[in-house]
Backbone bond lengths (Angstrom), bond angles and torsions (degrees), N, CA, C in turn:
res aa  C-N    CA-C-N  psi(-1)  N-CA   C-N-CA  omega(-1)  CA-C   N-CA-C  phi
1 M - - - 1.403 - - 1.550 109.68 -
2 K 1.370 113.93 137.87 1.433 115.31 -174.79 1.614 106.86 -120.72
3 I 1.317 113.52 123.22 1.536 116.42 177.75 1.468 104.62 -122.85
4 G 1.260 117.29 109.94 1.447 124.20 -174.76 1.460 110.96 61.00
5 R 1.341 119.27 -121.79 1.464 122.62 177.40 1.572 111.45 -95.94
6 F 1.341 116.36 3.41 1.465 118.76 179.14 1.516 109.47 -94.72
7 I 1.275 111.12 134.09 1.566 117.16 174.89 1.524 105.65 -111.86
8 I 1.337 112.02 123.71 1.441 121.28 179.95 1.533 109.80 -109.12
9 L 1.274 113.80 108.59 1.470 121.83 178.03 1.512 110.20 -68.62
10 P 1.285 122.15 135.27 1.466 121.93 -177.24 1.592 106.38 -73.41
11 W 1.249 113.74 133.40 1.507 123.02 171.92 1.527 111.56 63.98
12 S 1.274 119.81 26.42 1.415 120.02 173.47 1.549 111.61 -93.70
13 K 1.378 114.65 134.11 1.503 116.44 -172.11 1.504 105.30 -69.64
14 K 1.270 121.89 -27.11 1.482 124.81 -176.75 1.557 111.93 -69.37
15 N 1.381 119.13 -28.92 1.412 124.09 -178.15 1.560 111.27 -107.05
16 F 1.330 117.25 33.59 1.444 118.21 -175.84 1.569 109.95 -70.23
17 I 1.349 121.67 -46.32 1.402 125.69 -179.15 1.536 111.71 -57.13
18 P 1.337 115.60 -53.88 1.559 116.81 178.90 1.503 113.84 -61.19
19 R 1.320 114.60 -33.64 1.513 120.08 178.89 1.591 108.61 -67.70
20 V 1.324 116.51 -42.13 1.455 116.97 -179.37 1.564 109.98 -70.10
21 I 1.274 114.28 -36.99 1.535 115.21 175.83 1.553 111.03 -64.40
22 A 1.356 117.13 -38.50 1.447 120.15 179.79 1.525 108.73 -65.09
23 I 1.252 118.11 -43.57 1.512 123.52 177.26 1.514 111.18 -62.66
24 I 1.285 118.88 -42.57 1.463 121.31 174.83 1.446 111.90 -62.73
25 I 1.286 120.11 -43.00 1.441 124.46 176.50 1.516 110.85 -60.16
26 G 1.335 116.41 -46.81 1.465 119.89 179.85 1.491 111.93 -62.99
27 V 1.356 118.36 -42.40 1.475 121.24 177.84 1.482 110.71 -65.70
28 C 1.288 119.95 -40.50 1.493 120.72 177.59 1.566 109.18 -64.17
29 W 1.308 116.37 -40.36 1.472 119.27 179.05 1.507 111.74 -59.87
30 L 1.383 114.49 -45.16 1.473 118.42 -178.60 1.526 107.54 -68.13
31 A 1.303 119.82 -36.58 1.505 121.98 176.34 1.457 112.18 -58.61
32 V 1.351 115.53 -49.43 1.481 119.77 -179.30 1.525 112.05 -61.46
33 I 1.319 115.55 -41.32 1.482 118.92 178.00 1.556 108.88 -63.62
34 G 1.303 116.92 -44.74 1.493 119.36 178.21 1.489 111.46 -62.50
35 W 1.324 118.74 -38.60 1.427 121.08 -179.46 1.583 108.95 -66.07
36 G 1.336 112.53 -40.03 1.507 116.80 179.00 1.545 113.15 -62.46
37 V 1.340 111.61 -41.66 1.481 116.71 179.44 1.547 109.89 -63.97
38 L 1.298 117.01 -43.58 1.464 122.18 -176.34 1.531 107.13 -67.55
39 H 1.341 118.16 -42.42 1.461 121.09 179.58 1.524 109.91 -61.01
40 A 1.387 116.84 -44.54 1.428 122.24 -178.92 1.546 111.59 -61.30
41 Q 1.341 114.64 -43.68 1.486 118.88 177.47 1.541 111.91 -63.35
42 K 1.375 116.99 -43.07 1.426 119.81 178.18 1.576 111.20 -62.86
43 T 1.290 117.15 -39.70 1.456 122.67 -179.62 1.527 109.10 -65.76
44 S 1.337 114.38 -45.06 1.512 117.72 -179.62 1.505 112.08 -65.31
45 R 1.365 114.84 -34.94 1.534 119.70 179.34 1.593 106.85 -67.27
46 L 1.301 117.76 -44.75 1.470 121.46 178.43 1.520 111.41 -58.77
47 I 1.283 115.54 -47.27 1.554 120.58 177.74 1.457 109.71 -59.98
48 A 1.367 119.80 -42.46 1.432 123.44 -179.97 1.533 109.70 -64.15
49 E 1.324 118.91 -45.10 1.409 122.72 177.56 1.502 114.15 -61.51
50 Q 1.390 117.49 -40.19 1.370 122.39 178.24 1.543 111.10 -66.79
51 A 1.329 118.70 -39.30 1.461 121.79 175.09 1.503 110.59 -65.58
52 A 1.362 120.35 -40.67 1.397 119.26 176.41 1.499 117.02 -63.77
53 Q 1.352 115.04 -36.51 1.445 121.17 174.54 1.523 111.44 -64.56
54 Q 1.270 115.78 -46.21 1.580 118.48 176.60 1.520 109.88 -61.51
55 K 1.317 118.80 -40.70 1.423 117.61 179.12 1.495 110.78 -64.03
56 A 1.352 116.69 -42.06 1.459 119.87 179.69 1.511 111.74 -63.84
57 Q 1.331 116.04 -40.20 1.513 120.15 175.53 1.542 110.25 -60.59
58 Q 1.335 114.19 -42.59 1.506 116.66 -176.54 1.540 107.26 -66.09
59 Q 1.357 115.66 -42.08 1.491 115.63 -179.04 1.468 113.25 -62.47
60 R 1.412 115.92 -40.44 1.453 119.42 178.49 1.594 110.62 -64.59
61 R 1.303 114.97 -39.72 1.415 116.53 -177.66 1.599 107.87 -67.79
62 L 1.328 119.45 -40.71 1.491 122.46 179.63 1.496 106.53 -64.48
63 E 1.349 120.54 -42.93 1.436 119.33 -177.37 1.567 110.34 -66.14
64 Q 1.353 116.26 -39.01 1.383 116.02 176.92 1.520 113.36 -66.43
65 E 1.336 120.06 -37.55 1.424 123.46 172.86 1.537 110.65 -59.73
66 R 1.346 117.75 -40.89 1.409 121.36 -175.42 1.594 108.45 -69.39
67 R 1.332 113.71 -40.82 1.473 116.79 179.49 1.599 109.57 -63.21
68 Q 1.325 112.84 -43.27 1.429 118.26 -177.94 1.586 111.31 -63.64
69 A 1.307 115.19 -38.57 1.460 120.26 179.08 1.529 109.63 -67.95
70 A 1.369 117.51 -36.14 1.464 123.34 179.86 1.458 108.04 -65.25
71 Y 1.404 114.75 -47.45 1.482 118.70 -178.52 1.462 112.48 -64.11
72 Q 1.325 116.50 -38.53 1.545 119.72 179.36 1.489 107.77 -65.26
73 Q 1.378 118.64 -40.80 1.453 120.27 -178.66 1.559 111.40 -63.54
74 R 1.357 114.43 -44.03 1.474 119.22 179.01 1.526 110.54 -60.41
75 F 1.379 114.07 -44.16 1.417 119.29 179.64 1.499 111.52 -58.01
76 L 1.311 117.20 -48.63 1.495 121.39 -178.66 1.501 107.36 -65.78
77 Q 1.294 124.35 -37.98 1.416 123.04 178.59 1.497 113.64 -62.28
78 Q 1.387 112.62 -41.84 1.457 117.99 176.26 1.524 111.17 -61.32
79 Q 1.318 116.78 -43.30 1.454 120.71 -178.70 1.522 109.94 -64.79
80 Q 1.326 115.38 -38.99 1.454 118.43 178.10 1.578 111.01 -63.29
81 Q 1.306 114.75 -43.35 1.470 119.78 -179.94 1.490 108.96 -62.13
82 R 1.321 118.93 -46.05 1.464 123.19 -179.61 1.508 108.79 -60.25
83 R 1.306 119.94 -45.93 1.509 122.65 179.27 1.544 110.17 -60.01
84 S 1.379 114.63 -41.84 1.472 116.87 -175.86 1.522 109.14 -71.22
85 R 1.382 118.74 -30.86 1.443 119.07 176.82 1.508 109.47 -72.70
86 N 1.210 116.33 -37.83 1.531 116.21 -177.09 1.492 111.45 -69.97
87 N 1.303 118.50 -33.09 1.467 119.69 -176.64 1.568 108.34 -77.09
88 V 1.310 121.64 -54.33 1.476 124.43 -178.32 1.530 106.28 -139.50
89 Q 1.402 113.43 122.15 1.410 115.22 175.97 1.454 112.25 -92.08
90 N 1.363 119.17 -30.25 1.429 118.04 174.75 1.572 105.68 -153.70
91 A 1.281 117.66 -176.92 1.497 120.02 -175.71 1.508 110.15 -66.29
92 I 1.290 118.47 -40.62 1.540 119.99 -177.80 1.443 109.70 -60.51
93 D 1.371 119.74 -47.20 1.413 121.17 179.72 1.518 112.78 -61.81
94 G 1.327 113.97 -31.84 1.511 115.00 176.92 1.453 112.32 -68.64
95 V 1.324 118.58 -34.09 1.482 123.32 179.47 1.527 111.32 -71.37
96 K 1.356 117.39 -39.72 1.443 123.44 -179.44 1.514 112.26 -62.15
97 K 1.319 114.29 -36.13 1.475 114.86 -179.57 1.406 111.66 -77.29
């Protein structure tokens, strides 16, 4: 193995310390990459959960607005029916007035 200008012969007793250092550097490098992958997954999961919560909030708000509009429409229809009943109940009453 060659690191810069150092040549580390595999399994040579003379190169034990550089080989251990190279292995430690390799393990640390893999650990940092693994941590980065886990952090990226956690971040993407949090972003997805936030997006799902926002979507659910928006759906609840739209459903509430739809219910309020339907209630308002029913209320206006009932008022209109009451007004029309109060003005003329049948054709005879309309002629009498």
